[in-house]
C-alpha positions as CSV (number, residue, x, y, z in Angstrom):
1,M,16.1,28.5,-13.6
2,R,17.4,25.0,-15.0
3,A,17.2,24.0,-18.4
4,S,14.2,21.5,-16.8
5,G,11.8,24.4,-15.7
6,Y,12.7,24.0,-12.2
7,A,13.9,26.5,-9.8
8,Y,15.0,26.4,-5.8
9,V,13.8,29.2,-3.5
10,T,14.7,28.9,0.5
11,P,11.6,28.2,3.0
12,D,11.7,31.9,4.0
13,E,11.0,32.6,0.2
14,L,8.0,30.4,0.2
15,R,4.7,31.6,-1.0
16,V,0.8,31.6,-1.8
17,G,1.1,30.7,-5.3
18,L,4.3,29.3,-5.8
19,Y,3.7,25.7,-7.3
20,V,6.2,23.4,-5.0
21,D,7.2,19.8,-6.5
22,L,8.5,18.3,-3.1
23,E,11.9,15.7,-3.8
24,L,10.3,13.6,-1.1
25,G,8.5,10.4,-1.2
26,W,4.8,10.6,-0.7
27,M,5.3,9.1,3.4
28,S,8.0,11.9,4.1
29,H,5.2,14.3,3.8
30,P,1.1,15.1,4.4
31,F,0.2,16.5,1.5
32,P,-1.8,14.3,-1.4
33,K,0.2,14.8,-3.6
34,G,4.4,15.8,-4.2
35,S,3.4,18.4,-6.3
36,F,0.8,21.3,-5.8
37,K,0.2,25.2,-6.2
38,I,0.3,26.5,-2.4
39,T,-3.0,27.9,-1.2
40,S,-3.2,28.6,1.9
41,A,0.0,30.1,4.6
42,R,-1.0,26.8,6.7
43,Q,0.9,25.1,3.9
44,I,3.8,27.5,4.2
45,E,4.0,26.6,7.8
46,T,3.9,22.8,7.3
47,L,6.4,23.4,4.5
48,R,8.8,24.8,6.8
49,S,8.4,22.4,9.4
50,L,9.8,19.6,6.7
51,G,13.1,21.0,7.7
52,L,14.0,21.0,4.1
53,S,17.1,23.4,3.6
54,R,15.8,24.4,-0.1
55,V,12.1,23.6,-1.9
56,R,11.9,22.8,-5.9
57,V,9.1,25.2,-7.8
58,V,7.7,25.4,-11.4
59,P,8.2,29.2,-12.2
60,A,6.1,28.3,-14.9
61,R,2.8,27.1,-13.5
62,S,3.3,29.5,-10.3
63,D,1.2,33.0,-9.7
64,P,2.9,36.0,-10.7
65,V,4.2,37.9,-7.5
66,P,1.7,40.5,-6.6
67,Q,2.9,44.0,-6.8
68,A,2.4,44.7,-3.2
69,M,4.9,41.9,-2.5
70,A,7.1,42.5,-5.3
71,P,10.7,43.0,-3.9
72,H,12.0,46.9,-3.8
73,E,15.0,48.8,-3.2
74,P,15.5,50.2,0.2
75,P,15.7,54.3,-0.9
76,A,19.9,55.2,-0.9
77,P,21.4,57.0,2.0
78,S,21.9,60.4,1.3
79,A,25.2,61.8,1.5
80,A,24.2,63.3,5.5
81,E,23.5,60.6,6.8
82,P,25.0,57.0,7.6
83,A,25.1,54.5,5.5
84,A,24.1,52.4,9.1
85,H,21.3,54.9,9.8
86,A,19.8,54.1,6.4
87,L,19.2,50.3,7.5
88,D,18.6,50.7,11.0
89,P,15.1,52.9,11.7
90,V,16.6,53.7,15.8
91,D,17.8,57.3,16.2
92,A,21.8,56.9,16.6
93,R,21.4,59.2,19.5
94,A,19.8,55.6,21.7
95,G,23.2,53.6,21.0
96,P,23.4,50.3,18.4
97,A,20.3,48.7,17.9
98,P,19.6,45.5,19.7
99,A,20.5,42.2,17.8
100,A,17.5,41.3,16.1
101,T,15.4,38.4,17.7
102,T,14.1,35.5,15.5
103,S,11.3,33.4,16.8
104,Q,13.0,29.4,15.7
105,P,11.7,25.8,17.3
106,D,14.3,24.2,19.3
107,A,15.5,21.1,18.2
108,R,13.3,19.3,20.3
109,E,10.0,21.1,19.3
110,L,11.4,20.8,15.4
111,Q,11.6,17.0,15.9
112,R,8.0,16.9,17.7
113,L,6.8,18.9,14.5
114,R,8.7,16.6,11.9
115,H,7.2,13.1,13.6
116,A,3.2,14.4,13.4
117,E,3.7,14.9,9.9
118,R,5.5,12.1,9.0
119,V,2.4,9.9,11.5
120,A,-0.1,12.4,9.3
121,A,1.9,11.2,6.2
122,Q,1.6,7.3,7.2
123,R,-2.6,7.6,8.0
124,A,-3.0,9.6,4.3
125,S,-1.0,6.9,2.7
126,L,-3.1,4.0,5.0
127,E,-6.5,5.6,4.5
128,S,-5.8,6.1,0.9
129,C,-5.4,2.2,0.7
130,D,-8.2,1.3,2.2
131,R,-10.7,3.4,0.6
132,Q,-9.7,1.5,-2.5
133,F,-9.7,-1.7,-1.0
134,D,-13.4,-0.8,-0.1
135,A,-14.2,1.0,-3.7
136,A,-13.3,-2.1,-5.1
137,I,-15.4,-4.3,-2.5
138,R,-18.5,-2.2,-3.5
139,Q,-17.6,-3.3,-7.3
140,Y,-17.8,-6.5,-6.8
141,R,-21.1,-6.7,-4.8
142,T,-22.3,-4.4,-7.7
143,V,-21.0,-7.0,-10.2
144,V,-22.6,-9.4,-8.8
145,E,-25.8,-7.9,-8.7
146,L,-26.1,-7.2,-11.9
147,I,-24.5,-10.3,-13.7
148,P,-28.5,-12.1,-13.8
149,H,-29.9,-9.0,-15.2
150,D,-27.2,-7.3,-16.9
151,A,-24.6,-9.1,-18.2
152,Q,-22.6,-6.8,-20.5
153,A,-22.9,-4.3,-17.8
154,A,-21.3,-6.6,-14.9
155,S,-18.8,-7.3,-17.7
156,G,-17.8,-3.5,-18.4
157,Q,-17.8,-2.7,-14.3
158,C,-14.8,-6.1,-14.0
159,L,-13.1,-4.7,-16.9
160,Q,-12.9,-1.2,-15.8
161,L,-11.4,-2.0,-12.4
162,V,-8.9,-4.7,-12.7
163,S,-7.6,-2.2,-16.0
164,S,-7.2,0.3,-13.4
165,L,-5.4,-1.6,-11.0
166,V,-3.0,-3.3,-13.7
167,S,-2.6,0.0,-15.0
168,D,-1.5,1.4,-11.6
169,M,0.7,-1.3,-10.9
170,L,2.4,-1.3,-13.7
171,G,3.1,2.8,-13.4
172,Q,4.8,1.9,-10.4
173,S,8.2,0.3,-10.5
174,E,8.7,-1.5,-7.1
175,S,5.2,-2.1,-5.7
176,S,4.7,-1.6,-1.7
177,I,2.1,-4.5,-0.1
178,R,0.2,-2.6,2.5
179,L,-1.5,-4.2,5.5
180,L,-4.8,-2.6,5.5
181,S,-6.9,-1.3,8.7
182,E,-9.1,-4.4,10.5
183,T,-11.8,-4.9,8.0
184,T,-15.4,-6.1,9.3
185,G,-18.0,-7.1,6.9
186,D,-18.2,-10.5,4.9
187,R,-15.7,-12.1,4.0
188,A,-17.5,-13.2,0.9
189,W,-16.7,-10.0,-0.2
190,M,-13.2,-9.3,0.8
191,H,-12.0,-12.4,0.1
192,P,-12.0,-11.9,-3.9
193,V,-10.3,-8.8,-3.9
194,N,-7.9,-9.7,-1.7
195,V,-7.2,-12.8,-4.1
196,T,-7.3,-10.1,-7.1
197,V,-4.6,-8.4,-5.6
198,L,-1.9,-10.6,-4.1
199,S,-2.2,-12.3,-8.0
200,L,-1.7,-9.0,-9.9
201,L,1.5,-8.5,-8.2
202,L,2.8,-12.1,-8.2
203,G,2.0,-11.8,-11.8
204,K,3.6,-8.4,-12.7
205,A,6.8,-10.3,-10.3
206,L,7.1,-13.0,-13.1
207,G,6.8,-10.3,-15.5
208,M,3.4,-11.1,-17.0
209,P,2.7,-8.3,-20.1
210,A,-0.3,-6.3,-19.4
211,Q,-2.8,-7.8,-21.5
212,A,-2.0,-11.5,-19.1
213,L,-2.4,-9.6,-16.3
214,R,-5.3,-8.0,-17.2
215,D,-6.8,-11.6,-18.6
216,L,-5.3,-12.9,-14.4
217,G,-7.2,-10.0,-12.6
218,L,-9.9,-10.7,-13.9
219,A,-10.3,-14.3,-13.1
220,A,-8.9,-13.1,-9.6
221,F,-11.9,-11.2,-9.5
222,L,-14.4,-13.5,-10.6
223,H,-12.8,-17.0,-9.5
224,D,-15.8,-17.8,-6.9
225,V,-18.5,-15.9,-8.5
226,G,-19.7,-19.5,-9.0
227,K,-20.3,-19.7,-5.4
228,M,-23.8,-17.4,-6.0
229,Q,-25.2,-21.0,-7.5
230,L,-25.1,-22.7,-4.6
231,P,-26.8,-23.3,-1.1
232,D,-25.9,-21.2,1.9
233,Q,-24.4,-24.0,3.8
234,V,-21.9,-25.3,1.6
235,R,-20.8,-21.7,0.0
236,L,-18.2,-22.2,2.4
237,S,-15.3,-25.2,2.6
238,D,-15.8,-27.1,5.6
239,S,-13.8,-30.4,6.6
240,S,-17.3,-31.9,7.9
241,F,-18.9,-31.9,4.9
242,A,-20.4,-35.1,3.7
243,P,-19.4,-36.5,0.0
244,A,-22.2,-35.3,-1.8
245,E,-21.6,-31.5,0.1
246,Y,-17.9,-31.7,-1.3
247,R,-19.1,-32.5,-4.7
248,L,-21.4,-29.9,-4.6
249,Y,-18.9,-27.6,-3.2
250,Q,-16.9,-28.0,-5.9
251,S,-19.5,-27.3,-8.5
252,H,-19.0,-23.8,-7.6
253,V,-15.6,-23.6,-10.2
254,G,-17.8,-24.9,-13.2
255,F,-20.9,-22.2,-12.5
256,G,-18.2,-19.4,-12.7
257,V,-16.6,-20.7,-15.9
258,D,-19.9,-20.4,-17.1
259,I,-20.7,-16.7,-15.7
260,A,-17.7,-15.7,-17.5
261,Q,-18.9,-17.6,-20.8
262,Q,-22.2,-15.5,-20.3
263,L,-20.3,-12.4,-19.3
264,G,-18.4,-12.5,-22.7
265,L,-14.2,-13.0,-21.0
266,S,-12.4,-14.7,-23.0
267,S,-11.2,-18.2,-22.8
268,E,-7.7,-17.4,-20.8
269,V,-9.9,-16.2,-18.0
270,Q,-12.3,-19.0,-18.4
271,N,-9.9,-21.6,-17.4
272,T,-7.6,-20.0,-15.2
273,I,-11.2,-19.9,-13.3
274,A,-11.2,-23.5,-14.2
275,Q,-8.0,-24.3,-12.8
276,H,-8.0,-22.2,-9.2
277,H,-8.8,-25.3,-7.1
278,E,-5.7,-27.6,-9.2
279,M,-2.7,-28.4,-8.2
280,L,0.2,-29.4,-9.4
281,D,0.3,-33.1,-8.2
282,G,-3.3,-33.3,-9.8
283,S,-4.6,-33.5,-5.9
284,G,-6.5,-30.7,-6.9
285,F,-10.2,-30.4,-8.3
286,P,-12.9,-30.6,-10.5
287,N,-10.9,-32.3,-13.1
288,Q,-7.3,-33.0,-11.6
289,I,-5.3,-32.1,-14.3
290,R,-1.8,-31.5,-13.0
291,G,2.2,-30.3,-14.6
292,A,2.3,-28.4,-17.0
293,D,-1.4,-28.8,-18.2
294,I,-2.2,-26.0,-15.4
295,S,-1.2,-22.5,-16.9
296,Q,0.8,-20.2,-15.7
297,A,-2.1,-18.0,-14.8
298,G,-3.5,-20.9,-12.9
299,K,-0.7,-21.7,-10.7
300,V,-0.7,-18.1,-9.7
301,L,-4.5,-18.0,-8.7
302,A,-4.9,-21.3,-7.2
303,L,-1.2,-20.8,-4.8
304,V,-2.6,-16.9,-3.6
305,N,-6.4,-18.2,-3.1
306,R,-4.6,-21.4,-1.1
307,Y,-2.5,-18.3,1.1
308,E,-5.7,-16.0,1.2
309,N,-7.2,-19.0,2.4
310,M,-5.2,-20.2,5.3
311,C,-4.8,-16.5,7.3
312,N,-8.6,-15.7,6.3
313,P,-10.4,-19.0,6.6
314,P,-14.3,-19.1,7.2
315,R,-14.0,-20.1,10.6
316,Q,-11.9,-17.5,12.3
317,S,-10.4,-20.5,15.3
318,A,-8.8,-22.0,11.9
319,A,-6.7,-19.1,10.3
320,V,-2.6,-18.9,11.5
321,T,-0.4,-15.9,10.6
322,P,0.9,-14.9,7.2
323,H,4.2,-16.2,8.3
324,E,3.0,-19.8,9.2
325,A,0.9,-19.6,5.9
326,L,4.2,-19.2,4.2
327,S,6.0,-22.0,6.2
328,Q,3.0,-24.7,5.9
329,I,2.6,-24.1,2.1
330,F,7.0,-24.1,1.2
331,S,7.0,-27.1,4.1
332,Q,3.8,-29.2,3.7
333,M,2.4,-28.4,0.1
334,K,5.6,-27.8,-1.8
335,E,4.8,-30.5,-5.0
336,R,1.2,-29.0,-5.1
337,H,2.7,-25.5,-6.3
338,D,4.2,-24.8,-9.6
339,V,8.5,-24.3,-7.7
340,S,9.6,-21.4,-9.9
341,V,5.8,-19.2,-8.9
342,L,6.3,-20.8,-5.0
343,A,9.4,-19.1,-5.0
344,A,8.1,-15.4,-6.7
345,F,5.6,-15.2,-4.1
346,I,7.8,-16.0,-1.2
347,R,10.4,-13.5,-2.7
348,M,7.4,-11.2,-3.0
349,M,6.1,-11.6,0.2
350,G,9.2,-11.7,2.3
351,V,10.0,-14.1,4.7
352,Y,7.6,-12.2,7.7
353,P,4.6,-10.8,5.4
354,P,2.7,-7.9,6.1
355,G,0.4,-8.7,9.5
356,S,3.1,-10.9,10.8
357,V,3.8,-9.9,14.4
358,V,7.2,-10.4,15.3
359,Q,10.5,-9.5,18.0
360,L,13.4,-7.6,17.4
361,S,17.2,-8.0,17.4
362,D,16.7,-5.3,20.1
363,S,13.9,-7.5,21.8
364,R,11.0,-5.1,20.8
365,F,7.6,-6.1,19.5
366,A,6.4,-5.1,16.0
367,L,3.8,-5.4,13.6
368,V,4.8,-6.0,9.4
369,V,2.6,-3.2,8.3
370,S,4.3,-3.2,4.6
371,V,7.0,-5.1,2.3
372,N,8.4,-3.7,-1.0
373,S,7.8,-6.5,-3.3
374,A,11.2,-6.1,-4.9
375,R,13.1,-5.9,-1.6
376,P,11.6,-8.2,1.1
377,L,14.3,-8.9,3.6
378,K,13.8,-5.6,5.8
379,P,10.3,-4.6,5.8
380,R,8.5,-1.5,7.3
381,V,7.4,-2.0,10.9
382,M,5.0,-0.7,13.3
383,V,7.1,-1.1,16.9
384,H,5.3,-1.3,20.5
385,D,6.6,2.2,22.7
386,A,5.0,2.5,25.4
387,G,6.7,6.2,25.3
388,L,4.3,7.2,22.5
389,A,0.7,6.9,22.3
390,K,-0.3,3.8,19.9
391,E,-2.2,6.9,17.3
392,D,1.1,8.1,16.9
393,A,3.3,4.9,16.3
394,L,5.8,5.7,13.9
395,I,6.4,3.2,11.0
396,L,10.1,2.1,10.5
397,D,12.0,0.9,7.4
398,L,14.3,-1.8,8.8
399,E,16.0,-1.6,5.6
400,Q,17.3,2.2,6.2
401,M,18.7,0.5,9.7
402,P,21.2,-1.6,8.9
403,A,21.7,-2.7,12.7
404,A,18.2,-3.5,13.1
405,G,16.7,-6.7,11.7
406,I,14.2,-9.3,13.3
407,R,14.7,-12.2,15.5
408,R,11.6,-14.5,15.3
409,S,8.0,-14.8,14.3
410,L,5.0,-15.1,17.1
411,R,1.2,-15.7,17.1
412,P,-0.3,-12.6,18.4
413,D,-2.0,-14.6,21.2
414,L,1.6,-15.0,22.8
415,L,2.9,-11.1,22.6
416,P,2.4,-9.3,26.2
417,A,-1.0,-7.7,26.8
418,D,0.3,-4.0,26.4
419,A,1.7,-5.2,23.0
420,R,-0.7,-6.9,22.5
421,D,-3.1,-4.1,22.2
422,Y,-0.6,-1.7,21.1
423,L,0.0,-3.4,18.2
424,A,-4.1,-4.3,17.2
425,P,-2.9,-7.3,15.5
426,R,-5.2,-8.2,12.6
427,L,-8.0,-10.9,12.9
428,R,-8.2,-10.6,9.0
429,I,-5.6,-10.0,6.6
430,C,-5.6,-7.7,4.2
431,Y,-3.5,-6.3,1.5
432,F,-3.2,-3.4,-1.4
433,F,-0.2,-2.3,-3.4
434,E,1.5,1.4,-3.0
435,R,4.0,2.9,-4.6
436,A,7.8,1.9,-3.1
437,S,9.8,4.4,-1.7
438,D,13.8,4.3,-2.4
439,P,15.4,3.0,0.5
440,V,18.2,5.2,0.7
441,R,16.9,8.7,0.0
442,G,13.3,7.9,1.1
443,E,12.1,8.7,-2.5
444,V,9.1,7.7,-4.1
445,V,10.6,5.3,-6.7
446,P,10.0,6.9,-10.6
């Protein structure tokens, strides 16, 4: 055993009660955690199917070997009995014992098992992100319901959620931005959660400290809460608004600041909410402030809010792809956003953000499903493969495939019908974050 407290066993030596510590990224195995105590024969079979030559274990956390399973030495052969006979129960007169046969899976079966395990791990990871996003939506709805009746409880709910997100992000040296499953429901509940996740990731990329991230997260989570004070017909921005309707829509910013004050949130949070529609060139609202008068958090929130509204507008027919949204912001709205914040956002999201439909260099079609926010040039993609059922489609990490690349992005309606059905591009683009994996070894970055 090493001084670190670890030891290694072969897959054949695995048993119930051993505490294993897998040296694999969480996308490379189907277990909920990489460290756990074996409790069933099925877990042992799954571990052996991973194809590892050795498995790391923690003896101090493992159950002792049961007496019945304790190793024992075979009885020593007597002087009148040849050693070979002591090891082979077959009578010597029957001739040499036949060679032992062991049932080992062939290479094709082993490949199938590994593929199945990796697909299961992908599903588990996506389901985990989906659950966390849905939980955040439920918490937002709870906050909105609490605000008129119990401001202190509403404030506590907000702080609990945002503090948890910040803690999880800061605990990851690198994070991947994950495209979620197709989401149904009211856009008004999903939008603030989407904006919160992306704002915190961008704030982290810009090096904002923990307290500043918490303030940014609270402002992002509550930036549209003032819309609850508006009539239904003006809660969502519409280009057909009459001037009076547009002024009424703009008033949600001030209502949001009032609610943040009611919740006892800091002046930094209130100020960021006040600035989430302000633009660097003074073209924003409600106060047309510009340049250095906008805080860094305000610049972050305004940019992320703009991107999210382009991908998920009130009218679905007006939606653009994530790739188009970034391209349009950079080419047409660059003067409205801080250059350093915009550059950091593009670096974080990649040229092809999650949700983008792309064609690879080998002409296959794919859907970008996640991007390592620190290494965005080669994202992870789900590839259209007519030879695999779409529920078994494997996500490929282009960073581990030097010869592979992306040729172009395209709109989902330009895909061939079979590729569109297989890849199922999202009508609504929703994101969460997960720990990034090491591109060389496939391990989770500590």
